[in-house]
N, C-alpha and C positions, 0 to 999 in steps of 0.2 A: 411273143407278147405283142399285142397290138399297141401301136403308138398312142401314147396319151398326150393330149394337147390341152393347155389351159384355155378355158373360155373366160373364166373370171376367178380371180384369186379368192380362195375361201376366206370369208371374213371381211371383204372390202365393201363399202357401201355404194349407196346410190343405187345405180342400176346394176351393181354387180356383186361380188364377193359372196356368193353362196356356193353351190356345188356345180352349177351348170352355167353355160353361156346365157347371159341375161338378154335374150332377144325379145323385143317387143312385137306386138301384133300376133299374127298366126304362125310365124316361124319362117319356113322356107319361102323365098320370093319366087314369082313366076317370071318367065322371060317376057321381053317386050312384045306386046300384042297378044299374048296368051290371056285367056280368061281363067282366072283362078277357080279351082274347083270348090264348091261349097263345102265347108267343114262338116264332118259327120256329127250327128248328135252325140252327146256325152254317153248316153246309154249304149249306143252302138259301139263306141270305142271301148267301153268297159267290157261289153260282151265279147268282142273280138279278142281282147287281151286275155280274158278268162279262158276262152276256147283254146287259144294258143298254148297257154300254160298247161291246161288239162291234157291237151293232145300230146305235148312234148313229154309230160310226166308218164302218160300211158305208154308211149313209144319207148322211153328209156327203161321203164320197168319190164316191158315185154322183151326188150333186147337182152336183158339179163338171162332170159331163158332160152335164147336162140343158140343153135349149134355153134355158129362162128364165135359167139361170145364165150361159149363153154370151152372151146378150144383155147381161146386167148386166156381164159381164166386158168386153165391147166398149165399153160406155159409161163404164166406170170409168177415170178419168184419174189417172196418178201425180202426186202433189204435188211442187211445186218445193221441194227441201230447204231452201233459204235463205229462201224466202217463207213456207213452211208452219211451220217450227220457230220458235215464239215462246214466251217464258216470261212469266209474270206473278207479281209478288211476292205471297207468301202472308203474311198478317198474323195476329198472335197477340194476343188480347185477354184482359183480366181477365174475371171472371165476369159483369160487367154487359154484355158484348158490345160495348162502346163504347170503353173506355179501352185504348189499345195498350200491350202489354208490349214487343213488338218485332216483327221481321219476319224472314223467311228470304230467301235471296239473290236479288238481281236476276240476270239472265243474265250469266254470266261465260264467254264462249266465243270462241275464235279458231280459225277453220277453217284447216287446213293441207293441203297436197297429199299424195297417196298416197306420193310419193317421199320426202317429209320425215318419214314415219312409219317408225320402225325396224322391221326384220323381226321383231325380238323381240316387239314389242307385237302385231303382226298374228298371229303364231303363238300367243302366250300367250292372246289373247282367243278365238281359235278353239278352243284346247284347253279353255278355261274354260267357254265358252258354247254351242258348237255344233260338235262334232268332225266332223260330216258336211257342214259348210258348203260345201266346195269341190265336193261331188258331189250335194248334194240339190237339189230343185226349188224351194226357197224356203219350203216348208211342211212341217209335221210332222203326218201323219195322226193319230198317237196323241195328240199335243198338242191337235189340234182336237177329237178325240173327248172328251178330258177336259174341254175347255172347254165343249162343247155339253152334255155330261152334267151339268156344274156348273150350267148355265143351267136344265136341266130340274129340278134339285133346288133351284132358287132361290138358288144360290150365285154366286160370281164367274164371269164368262165368260173371265177372263184367267188361265186356269190355266197351270201350268208346261208345259215341253216345247216352247215356241215356238222357231223358228229365229232366227238373227241377222236374217234378212230380215224376218220377222214383227215382231221387236222394233223394228227400224228403222222400219217402217211405223207401229207403235204410238206411238213417241216423237215422230215427226213431228207427230202430231195432239196429243199431250200433253193428252188429255181424260180425264175421269173416267167417261165413259159405259161401262158394262159390260153391254151388252145383246147379244142374238143378232144383231141387224142390224149392230151395230158389229163383231162377230167375223166375220161373213160378209164385210163390206167389207174388213176386215183381210186375210182369206184371199185375196179376189180381187186386192187390190193386191199382196200378196206373190207370188202366182202370176205376175201380169203383170210385176212387177219382176224376179222370178227368170228370166223368159223374155226380157225385153227389155234388161236392164242387165247389164253384165259384173260378175262377182263382186267384182273389185277395186274397182269404183265403189261397190258396195253396202257393202263393208267400210269404205271411206273415209268414206262418209256416216255410217255407224253410229259409227265412232270419232270423228267430228267432232260428234256430237250426244248420245251416251249420257252419263248423269249419273254422276259418280264420287264424289259427296259433296263436302263443303267448298265448296259453291257452284260447283263446276267442271263445266261441260258440255264434253265433248270432251277428247281426249287432250292437246292442248297446254295447256289450262287445268289439267288434272289433274297433268301433269308439274310445272308450276309450284307448284301447291297442296301437293303431297306431297313433292317433292324439290328444288324451286326450280331446275329445269333446263328447257331446251327439250325437247320431245318427241323430237327427232332425236338427242338425247344420252342417252336412257335406256339404262341397262344391262339385262342379262338379268334380274337380280334385281328391279330396279325395275319392269320391264315385267310381271313375274309378280305383283308386289304390286298394281299397278293393275288387271290383269286379274282378280285375286281380289276386290278391293274393289268393283268395279262391280256385282257380283252383289247386294250389299246393303250400301251404305256405312255405314249406322247400326250394322250388326253387325260390320263388318270394319275400320273406321277405327281404326288402332292408337292414335291420340291420345285415344280415348274410354275408356280403361281397360284393366285387365289382362285382363278377360274377352274384350274385342275382340282383344287381341294373341293370346290362345290360339286364338280362332276363326280369325283370319287365318293363323296358323301351319298349321292343319289345311287350310284352303282353299288356301294356297300350295303345300303338298305335293301336293294333288290336281291342281292345274294343272301343276306341274312333271312329275308322273308322266304326265299326259296328253300333254305335249310329247314325252316320251321314247317313249311308245307310238306317237305320230304320226310320229316320226322327225325332228322339227324341232330337237331337241337330242340330242346324244350322251349316253350314260350318264356319260361322264367330265365333260362340261359340267354335267350335272345334279348330280353328286356335288360339284362345286365351287360350286354355287349353292344348296345345301340350306338354308343359313341365311338368315333375313330380312336385308335390307340395313340400313344405318344410316339413321335418319330425321332429317334436319336440322331445326333450329328455324326453321320457316317461320312468319312472322307470320300470326296468325289475324284473321279479320274482326272489326272493332270492334263489329259488331252483337251479339257475344257478351260484350262487356265488362261487368264488374261482377257482382253477385249474380244478375241476371236471366239471365245466360248459362246458368246451371244449369237454370233453368226452361225456356228454349227448347230445350235439349238433351233434357230429359225429355219435352217435348211431341213432339219429333221421334221419339224412341224409342217412345213409346206409340202414336203414329199408325202407325208402321211395323208394330208388333205387331198393330194392329187392321186391317191390310190395305191401307194406303195405300202407294203406290209412293214411294220416296225422291225421285224427280224430280218427282212430283206435289206432294209436300210442299214442296219447295224452290221450284218455279217454276210451280205449277199455279193460282196465284191464289186459293188457299183462304182462307176467312175462319174462323179457328179461335178458338172461345170456350173458355177454360179454366175450371177451378173455382177458380182463385186469387182471393182477395179482396184488393183493392188496399190497403186499410187494414191488414189483418192481415199482408200480406207486408211492408209498410213497417215495421210494428212488430217483425216477426221480425228484419229486418235491423238495425234500431236497437238492439234488446235484445242481440242476439248481439255486435255490435261494441262496444257500451258495456261489457259485462262482460269481454270479452277484453282490452280496454285497461285496465280497472280491475284485473283480476287481474295483468296484467303489471307495472303500476306499483305495485300494492299488495302485491306479494309480499315475502317476507322479504329477498330480494335482487332488485333490479329485473331483469326478464326481457324477452326479445324477444317482443312481441305477435304477430308473424307466425308464431311457432312454437306458438301456442295456438289450437286450432280448436274453435269452437262449431258445433253443428248443431241445427237445429230442424225438426221435421216436425209438422204440425197437420192433423187430419182431422175432418170433420164427422161426428158420431155419427149412424148410421142411413142415411147416403147414401154414405159412402166418399169424398166429395169432399175433395181435398187443398186446404185453405184457404191454407196458406202453407208454404214450405219454404226454409230457409237452408242452402245447401251450402258456402258460403265467400264471401270478400269479392270475388273476381274470377276468373271462369272463365278468362280469358286468362292470368292469372298462374299458376294451378294448376287443372287440369281435374278433380281429384278432388272428387267431390260427397260431402261428409261426411254429408249427410242420407240418403244411400242406401248408406253404407259400413258394413260389419259391424265391430263391436268388442265385446269382452266385456260382456255385459249386467249383470254384477254382481247385486246383490240385487233388481233390477227383475224378474228371472226368477222370484222367489219367488211372484209372483202366480199363475203357472201351477202351482206346487206346491200352492197353496191349492185351486185348482180340482181337481187330481188327488186331493188328500186328501178333499175333500167328495164326490167321485165314488165314493170307496172306503170309505165308512162313517165317516169322521171328521166331526166337527162343529166349529164355531167354539169350542166349550167344551171340546173334547178337550185333555187334558193331555199336554205334551211335555217332554222333558229340556232344561232351559235351562243346564245346566252342562257343563264340559269333560268329554268322555268319548271312549272308543275304540269306534267302530262295530264291530259283529260282523264278523269276518273280516278286519279291518284291522290294520295294525301301527303306525299313527300316530293321534294324537288329533285331534279337531276341537274348536276353541275359538271363542270370541266375540271381537269387537273389544275391545281392551284387557284381554283375559282375564277379562271380567266373568262372574261366576257368578250366574245368575238363579234357579236352582232350578226347581221345576215351574212351567211356564207354559202358558197356554191358547194355542190357535192364533191367536186375535185378538192377544194380547199378543206372541206370537212375531213376528207380521207388523208390528205397530206399532213394535217395537223392533229389527226386523231381526235376530233371534237365530239365528245360524248353526247352533248345536248342535240347536236344536229342529227346524229344517228338514231336517237330515241324519237326525235321529231319525224324523221323519215319512216321509222318503223310504224308509228301510230297512224301515219297517213296512207300507207300501203294497205289495201283491203286484206284483212287477215294477215297482217304484216309478220308477226312472229313465225307463223307456220310457213310463210313464203320464204323467209330467210333460212329456216331449217331445211326446207326443200332445196334451196339453192346449194347449201352445203352438201346435202346428200347427193345431189346431181353432180357435184364436183368430185365425189368419191370419199366423203368424210363420214365416218360412222356416228350414228346417233348413240349417245351415251349419257352419263350422269350430268346433271346440271342443265339439260337441254329444255328447261321450262319455257313454255310458249308465252312469254310476257314481253313487254316493250323494252326490257333490258337485254334481250338476247344478243343484239349486235355488240354489246360491250364485253362479251366473252365469258359469261357464266358457264357456257357449255364446255365440257371437258373433252379434249381430243388428244391424240398422240402425235408426236413429231412425224412419224411415217405417214399417218393419214393427212396431216397438213401439207407435207411435201407433195403428196399425191394430189390433193385438192388444188393447190396452187399450180401444179404441173398441168392440170386440166385447163386453167386459164391461159397458160403459156402455149398450150396446144390448140388454141382457137376454140375452146369449149368442148373438145372431144376428150372424154374421160377414158383412160387406159388403166386397167387394174395394175397395181404395183406387184412385182414378183421378184424373187431372188434366185430361182433355179432356172438355168438356161437350157441345159441338156443333161440327160442321163444315159450312160451306156452300161452294158453288162461286161463281164470279164472278157468276152470274145470281141468286144468292140461294137456289138449290135446296139443301135440306138433304140432305147426303150421309151424315151420321152423327149419332146421338144416343146418349149414354151411357145405359145401362140395366142397371147391375150388379144381380145377383140376390142377395138375402140368403139365408144358409144357417144354420138354427138348430142350431149345432154344440154349444152348451153349454146345459145345462138352465137355464131362467130363474131357478129358485130358487138354484141354485149360483152363477150370475152375481150375483144379489142379495147373497148372503152374502159372496162374494169382494169385492164393492164395499164392503160394510160393514167388512170387515177392512182394506181399503185406506183407508177414511175415517179409521180410527183412526191410521194413519200420519201424517195431517195434523193430526188433532185433538189427539193426545197423544203422537206419536212423532217420528221423524226428519225428517218433512216439515213441521214446524210453521211454517216461514217463509212458506209460501204461504197460510196460513189467512186472511190479511187480504184476500183477493179478495172475501169477502163472499158466497160461494156454497157450496153443498155440493160438496166436492172429495174425490175418491178418488185416491190416488197412491202412488208408491213411489220411494224414493231408492235409489241404488246406487253403490258405489265399488269398482272392480276393482283388486285388488292382485296383481301378478305379480312374483315374484322380488324382493320387497321394495320395489317402488315402484308407484305408482298409474298405470295406463295408460288408464283411462276412468272418467268420473264422470257420473252420470245423475240426472235427475228426470223422471218420467213421471206425468202426472196428467190427470184428466178431470172435466168437469162432465157434466150430462145431455146437453149439446149439442156439446161440443168435446173432443177428445182430443189432447193435445200431448206430444211427447217431446223432451227436451233432452239432448244428449250433449256432453261436452267430452273432447278428446284433445290430446296434445302431440307435437311432433316432426314431421319430414318425412313419416314413414310413419304417424303416429298411434300409435306404440308407445312414445313417449317418457315421461319422468317428469313426471307432473302435480303431484307434491308441491312442486316448486320454485315453482309458481304459487299455492300455498295462501295464504290470507289470514293476515296477521300475527296470531299468537295461536292459529291453528288447527293441529292436529297434521298434518292432511293435506287434500287437495282433496276434501272430502266432497260427495256428491250433494245434501246439504241446504244447501250454501252457494251458490256461483255458479250451478250448474245450476238450483236452486230459485228463485233471484232472477231469473234469465233467464226462466224459465217464468212467473213472476208478472208481470213487466213486460209480456211478450207477451200473456198472457191477459187483462190489464186492457183491452187494445184489442180482442182477438179476441171477447170476450164482451160488449162494450159494446152496450147496447140490447137484449140478449136477455132474455127473462123469467127470473126467478130460480126455478129448479125444484129440488125436493128429491128425493133418492134414496129408493127404497122402503125401508121398515124391514126389518131382517134377518128371515129365515125360520127360521134355525137348523135347517137340514136335519140329520137323523141325531141330533138332540139327545136323543131318547128312547131311543136304542139302548143296550143293556146292554153295557158294555165288558168284555172279559176281559183278564187280564194278559198282556203281551207283553214279553219282555226287550228293553231298549233299548240296552244298552251292555255293553262289557267294562270291568271296573274299571280305573282308572288309578291312578297314584301319589297323585293328589289325589282324595280321596273325593268321589264324586258322589252327592248325595242322591237317593233313589228317589222318583219322583213320587208324590204322595199319591193321585192317581186315575190309574191306568195308562191309556195310550192304548188306544183300542178295537182289537180284533182286526180285521184287514181283512175277515174273513168276517162281521162283525156288521152285519146289515141294510144291506149295501152296495148302493146303487142301481146298476143297470146303466149302464155308460158309453155315451155316444152312439156311433153307428156310426163306423167309421174313415173318413177322407177317401177319396174315389174315387181311381182310379189316375191321374187327370189333375191331382192335387194339385200345388201349386207345387214345382218341382224344387229339389234342393239347389243352393245357390250359395255359393261361398266367395270371399272377397276378401282378407281380412287374413291375415298369417302367424300360424298358431296357436302360442301359447306355453303352452298348457294341457296337462295330462297326456293322453296319447292312449289309455290303457287304463283298466281298471276300478280300477287301483291308486289309493290315496289320495295326495294331496299330502304332502309332508314335514311333520313337526311344525313348528308355527309359524303365522304368519298365513296362512290358506288363500288360494288363488288366487281372485280375482274374488268376494270375499265380503262386503266391508264394506257397512254400511247407508248 
């Protein structure tokens, strides 16, 4: 099997998280002094690709009739399905490669007869996987051509387009070998099986061995795992679900989140439509079966119990994204070394659980601790390795991973507004409006927490004190300011999601983000502006010790180092003299930001995100079953609300004491003060309100003043938009109503 290396983690933004390395420009660079060759026209590239595929297809098909292949065909024996199909437990380790986090399923399989398999599952699987199954010869020439072409390009030999017969042969071996010889053997066996074995027997063997997820191999185990019934009692709708899920269990298992339910719904419709086209269900039957069936509460494997269940599920998802087959992950005997640090992970669990209990018991009125959710995501600066992640106390009790769940970022999003301002001619010393005012074109005012009037403030002061009015003032003065702030966040590695409306309130944190994305985005600032995709699988070996995969994420210099340095200095002031003072006792240089998201009069999320030179960690608190509950009821006695500078900061501090133990104490670079010598020109910053707003003594610079060019936009393979939470923020450019602004407190 060829070594797989990560270029960009699937699902990460900005310049990365799609399926391939996000390289800008034309790709490979030329040596110094060489003249780059002019790129071929697009039509030439397409023609060459088509010719290669056609040529390979013709050669492969021709080879099947050659004497040498005929001899090999005669000597190739079909495997015994019961003797050949074996699984081996895959183990997952902490970063030391020795200490076990957990393991994936041992074989859970019960073979049943063809007669005991309902016709609905037979028809659904054929419609889902191989609609020519009953008439084809057991192989797909176009699928073989794609596979061989992949080999020639140094890619996987197991391309799409295989028949059920080929897939059955492949899973009987359950090997990671992806070579040309393996593919040829697979083809020969598929041809022989297609000629010598009845189609019913092939389908029976396939349905008794294919992996459906949840540790279930074969239709009988799958029926029990998903619906707690015997296979012979599956309904039409249940059969369609299982036929849909087997294509990629990690993507379609509805128990693993709302995104999976949406994917499953689309796949379900595709399979049902195929059954109508094949005539195996009538249109009336299809109309009656359009909706997904109910999913009973089936007991989950205890191997996913506790906080570690979230880690194991994340490992499964990342391996699938990196090209591993779900059946191989579960039963291929893989030895998986993660990036998780055992001590850091234990500290994350201890800190999160300590403060959820303390908040529940220390509230003004005692609260239910199970309704308060803490999340921690911690990333190694420069490598993107996820050192620890706390998604909840027990995966079996609730599978929602709060460490990867998007919620309003509140004032932690102001860090990206600082980047956007520095990119567009502002400096740390630029003066902004710190008083209540009405932004140009708005009908409502913007104010600060507790209606505080700060007067003219510098960008550093505005960041340290989390001054809402100053950041709205900054946003409206930057040309196309909201889009520039969103771009800065994407460049740092944060996913665009719900609530990212391009209006002048965007720096106040209406945008929904996840703790893992925020830890990654702040790590980019700590890393001098170079974004490194976060990942949690370090290395994978097979049973023999052969290395199958080594993580190798590529850093991308998306933010100018000087701008990253100045942004870090602004965030240092949050800790040294602002809203994040509680964490200063760590005894290291710390840059960070608090955030408290207020929506419709109550706090829905509260944050502290901070980093040293080596570690970036995000802490988020939410309340309620869906995480949109009122955090205020958990506020400490004497506190007005559940501020990011209270429990989130304390949680961060306890965790970081362990995570940074033994690391050298490193200092941040001194500020550069980019654009500090620019000559500002007056720019109106507000519409007068009933409360007079002092004019800043030094107006903020015009966006056209000595503005440095912004870094290039992320390539088209940037992290796709992903939404998870229900947005409760304004969806247009209109401003929120007068009063405490949404998602804005420091």
